[in-house]
C-alpha positions, 0 to 999 in steps of 0.5 A: 517525498512523492507517493504512489497510491494504488487504488485501481482494484475492482473490489470484487470481494466487496460486491455488491457495494463496489458495483456502484462505488470504486473500492477506494471511495467506500465510506469509512465512518462516513468519509471516503477511504481515499479522503482518509488516505489523502489527509494522512499523506498530507499530514506527514508531508507527502507533496505529490501523489499519483493515484491509479484508476480503473474500475469506475474511474469517472467516480474517482476523477469526480471525487478528486475534482470536488476536493478543496483548493486548499489541498497541500498535496498535488494529485495526479491520476493515471488511468489504466484501461487494463490493470497493470498490477501493483508493480506494473503501475509503478513501472509504467509511471517510473517517470513520476519519481525519476528525480526522487531518491526515495518514495512511498508506495501504498495500497489504498484498500488498507485503512491505517493511521500509520506514522509515515514519518517514523517509517521513512526515518527507519528506511533512511537508517536501513539505507546505510546497510544497502536497503532498497526497500522497507516493507511495512509488516503486521502480525496476522491470524491468517498467514496463509492468505497473506504475503509472509516475511521472515526477518532477522534480528537486524531487520533484514527480510531473509525470505518472502513468500506470497500466500504460502501453504506452510507459513513460517510465521505471521509477519505479513506484508502490510501493503506499504513500502518506502522504496529507494530508486534502486528498487527498479533494479529488481523488477523482472523483464517481461520474458521473466513473468512466465506468461503473467499479464500483470506485474505484482509486487508480492509474486514477482518483485519482493521475492527477488529482494530478500537480503536487500529489503528490511522490515518495519513492524507497524504498531498503529492501526491497519486493516485491509478492508477487502472483504465485507466482514473486514469492511464492517469491522473497520467502520466500527473500529474507526468510529469508536476510536474517533476516526483513526485516533487509535493507540499504538499496538491496536492493530486488529486484522 
């Protein structure tokens, strides 16, 4: 299986740290976040990954160049002069997965020890019920700041709203998807973006997929490291638990 690892964000909420380090390379307990992601993908058998770059892209390129020749995963870098958005990156690099029936999409500003194989296995079961995408979900204390999904007893996501003013629950988009090739059928045409200059999964694609996507509640550790406070917590938690060796169910946000 191939994967998109979305890593091009500027990380403005992590400034001044990200003034000189791209967000995907900030250290977690002494190890670059991107290194943790690559190891995780390798562990669960991902054979090729495309990583997009933008802010301080030369740092990312330099880091990839220093990795050991013993990597089991092939890495492709896709530079964006202008940020395309999460959906825009996937669409612009559709050729990367043109021969794939299913692929992974993950936001690299999350820190996780997710069992990817278990999530992919659940997606394969959901596909029997016309599923085009399986969304990783986590329960959060701040649902107004997240993309919130409603899910029925069978796992079908019946509603998805990005940063709702009145959240219907606390099941939030974790920024990890297993997608089938049919996901591209739900991408809006440029004239449907209402003037937006990026194509975003949360705002433009996922709301169109209700009834055709399923949810997978993540029980392993997952934290968005997008703010200084969350980043500092991630460092403490990751180090205390032995670099990601956390028990299922321990998913602080």
